[in-house]
N, C-alpha and C positions, 0 to 999 in steps of 0.2 A: 212720739213716746220714747224712742231711742235717745234723742237729744236730752229729754228731761231726765231719763235714767242716768245718763252720763253726768249731767250737772249735779244730780243727787250724790253720785259717787264721789265727784270732785269735792263736794262739801263735807262728806262724812269720812271718806277714805275707807269705807267698810263694805263688805259683802252683806247679803241678806242675813247670814248667820252671825254677823257682828265681828267676824275675824278681820284683822287688818293685814293686808298684803303689802310688802315693801317692793314697789315697782319703781325702777329707775330707767331713764333713757340714756343711751350712749351711742356714739358713732360706730358704725361698722368698721372693723379693722380686718386686716388680712388673716389674722388668726381665727376670726369668727366666720369667714366666708363659707366654709364647709357646713357649719351649723346653720348658717343663714339659708342656704339652699335646701338643707334637710327640712327646716321648718316650712319652707314653701311647698315642698313635695308632700308634706302631710296635710296640706290645705287644698281642697278641691277647687277653691276659688282663685288660686294663684295662677298667674299668666306668665307667658314667656317674657313679657316686658319687665317683670319683677326680678328675673334671674340675674345672677352675678355675671354670667357671660354677656348678657345684653348690656349690663352696666359697663363692662370693659369695652364692648363694641362701641357704645355711644361716646365714651371718653376718647377713644382712638379716632373715631370718625369726625367728631365735632370739636374736639379740643375743649370740651366742657369739664367741669369738676363735680365730684360727688360729695354729698353730705347725707349718706344713708343712715337712718336712725333706727335703733333697736329698742324695744321695751324688754328689760331684763328683770328677772327675779333671781338673785344669786347669779349662777352661771347659765341659767336656762332662758332661752329666747321665748318670749310670749307674744311679740308683735314686731312688725317691720314697716318702715316707711321709706321707699326709694325716693331719693331727691337729688336732682342735678341743678347746677347753677352755672350761668355764664357771668364772668366778671367783666363789667363794662365801665366806662367812665361815669363816675357818680354813684356806683353801687353794684348790686347783683340782681340778676333775674333768675328766679327759681321756677322749676317745673317738676311736677311729679306726674308724668314724665315728659321730656321733650321728644321731638322728632315724629312728625306726622301723626300727632294725636295718640302717642303711646299711653295706654292706660297705666295709672299708678295708684296712689292712694294707700290707705292703711289696711294691712291684713293683720288681724289680732285674734288670739284665742280666748280673750276675756275682755270684759268692759273696762277693767282697770288698765289693761295694756293699751286698749284703744284710747282711753282718756289720757294716758301718759304721752302717747305719740301725738295726739291732737294738740295737747298743750305745748309740746316741743315745736310742732309745726307752726302753731299760732304765734309763738314767740319769734320765730324766724320771719314769718310773713309780716309782722308788725315792726320789725327793726327799721330804724331810720336809713340804714344802708341798703335795705331791700327796696328796689324800684317797683317790682311787681312779683307776685308769687301766684302760681296756679296749680291746683290739685285737680287732676282728671280722674273722675270716678271710675270704678270697676263695675261693669254691668252685671257681674255675678254677685255683687254686693251693693244693691241699690241704696241701702241705708248707710253705706260705709263712710260717707262724708259728713255725717251729723256732727255739729259742734265745731266745724271748720270755719275760721274767720274768712270773710269775703265781702266785697262790695259790688261784685258783678258776677252774673251767671250766664252760662252759654249751654245750650241743649244739643245733645247728639242722640241718635237712635242706634243702639247696638242690636245686631242681628246675629243669631246663632242657629245652627242646625244640630239637634241632638242626634247622636250616633249610638247604635246598639250593635251587639254581635250579629244580629240578623242582617244589618246593612252591609256586611262583608260580601253578601251576594248582590252584585249590581242590579239584578232584576228586582230584588226587594226594595232597593233604594230608588229605582226608577218608578216603582209603584207609589212612592211617597211624594215625589216632586210634582210640580205643576205640569199640566198637559203640554204647555208651550215649551217648558224645559225638556220634556221627553221628546218632543218633536225636534228640538235642536240637537239633542244627543243622537237621535236616529238619522238626522240629516248628515251629521258629521261621519257617522258610521258608514253611510251609503257612499261617501267619497273615498273610502279606502284609507283614511288617515290611520296611522299607527301611533300609539302612546307608550312612552317608556320613561323611566327615571334616568336622567343623564346630567349629572352635576358638572360635567365639563362644558356644558352649553351656556356658560355665564354670559359670554359676549352677545350671542343672539338674543338672550333675555334682555340684556341691557339695551341693546339697540332698538328692539321692538318696543320696550317700555318707554324709552325716551321719545320715540316717534309717536307713540299713542298719546302720551301726555301733551306733547307740543301740538298735536292735531286738535286737541280740545281746549288749548290754552291753559293747561294745568302745569304744575311744578314737578318735573321729574326728579327722581333720585339721581344723584351724580355718579360719575365713574368711580369715585372712591368707595361708595357704598358697595358696589358689586366686586371691586377688587379686594375688599376686606372680608368677604364672607368666609372663605376657607381659612383665613388666619384666626378667626375667632370662634368658629362653629365646626362641629363634626358632622360630616355628611352621613346620613342615615340615622343619626341620633338627634341632632339639633335641627337639621334642615334637609330638604330634598328639592330638586328642580325637576318637575315633570315637563316633558316636551311632547308636542304632536308633530309628526313628520309626514310629508307628502313626497314620495319618491326619494326618501333619504334626506330631504331638506327640512330644517326646523321652520314651522309656520306658526307655532304658538308655544308659549311656555308659562309656567307658574312656579313661583318660589313660595314654598311653605316652610314655616317654622313649627317645631314641636316642643312642647314643654308640659310636663305633668299629664293632665287629662285633655289638653286642648291643642288643636291644630290652628295655626294662624294663617289665614288667607292673606298673604302679604303683598306679593307683586305679580299680578297677571299681565300678560303681554300677548299680542297677536299681530301677525303680519296683516296689514290693512287690506291687502289684496285678497286675503282668505277669510276675512272677518265674517262675512255673511254666510259662510259655509260652516260656521260654528265649531271650529276645532277646539276652542277652549272648553266648550260644554263636554266634549268627550274626555278631555283631561280631568274635568271636575268629577264626573261620575266614577272615573277610575281611581282618582286620588282619594275621594271620600270613602269608597269601598275598601281601599287599602288601609285607610286610617281606622275604620271600624274593625278590620281584621287585627290590627295591632293593639286594639283595646282603648283607643281614644274615645272620649264621651262627647266632646264638643268640637264643632267646626265653627270657628269664629270668623265671621265675614267682616268684622270691624265696624267702626262707627260711621254713620251717615248724617250729613247735614239735613235739616228739615226741607231745604229747597232742592235736594238731589233726588227727585222722585224717580227718575229713570234708574239710578243706581239702586235705590230702595226697592223698586219693583223687581229688578233683576235678582237681588238677593232673596226676596220673598218667594220667588219661584222655586227655590231649593229647600222647601219645607222648613223655612227658618222661623224661629221664635223671635220676639223682639223685647227689648227693655230699654227705656229711655234712661240716660244718665247725664250728669252735669259736669261742666268745668266750673270750679270755684276759684275766682280770681280776686286777690287783694291787690288793688292798684294804689300805690302810695305816692306816685308822681302824676298828678292830674294833667300836667303839661303834655303828656303823651297822647291825650285825647285829641290834641290839635294835629297830631301827625296824620298824613294820608295813609291809606292802606298799603300802597306800593312802597312807601318809605319803611314801614314796619316790616314788611316781608323781605325787603332787600337788606335791612340792617340786622334783623334777627330771623334769619331764614328757617331756623329749626326750633325756635322757642315760641310758645304761646304768650302773648303780651296782654291782650285785652280783647273782648269780643268786638269784632268790626262794627257791629250795630251800635256800639257805644261811642264810636269816633264821631267827632263833630263834622269832619269832612264827609262822612257817610250821610249824615242828616241833611246836608246841604244838597246832596245829589237829587236830581228830579226823579 
């Protein structure tokens, strides 16, 4: 129904009352960054990934370029579309947004603004110079990608824990979570672990994270990611690092980002020697209670692949809700379907190119 309504508005250019609104799209400039962030903070559905600070962080970290688009009526912003691209031989690769599945997509205050941005994105996605373009949906706006051009889809499960002022009391939060999660918290408490905020502990976080990811054959964030944190974000305002210690030694850590009403569960890490003693669970109950006390409404666990059932069940234990969302990909160079997965990951490590299930090399696997 939303897609049909948008198509109707495209055809008529009118609201129900018959008035015509003049909406135009334009690229975000430095003069409009402050207004851009204000617009986001007025929308409960906006996430850390949409913010201008994250934009600058990605550009510095990845060397990618921005093409953020605004829907404007006069001097007023009515909608935003964050968009990054990598310039490669033969054209451009667009993501909204790149880097470990960062949510992007359109945030608009009206259907006209949404329509304007969707049309602008579709024009970019269909260009001959665009190799592939992917828009990653926002789980808080499941209908937000209606009318977006695509020829491939990929599914993720978003999981969120709703926070209320009552959750500032850890005991109230404990009562809401699964019994196995409560046992894990109690187990950690029985070990005498301490939990505190200590943003100087970037290196232990980095080392444990990279060790954890290599142990499961995953792709860890590189050293540059951790070295860039303090240059782009403000401790206590944009991010915190929670650590669990045993006899003064860091044995687990968690990097959180904060924006608007949502906390992003971004980078957890644990010393493998202490993993079964559940120090990360003690960090979680502490950090979630702190977030509720500070007025945050959502704890975002991030997206999960359909085959990551262990990760899915872990997040579900923490009183999480779920919302499926989609990756909308317009692939204009079908030769990339011949590429093996490893070549795509090594050539474009931070951009989404096409669902792996669409690769012909995947189809040939037993």
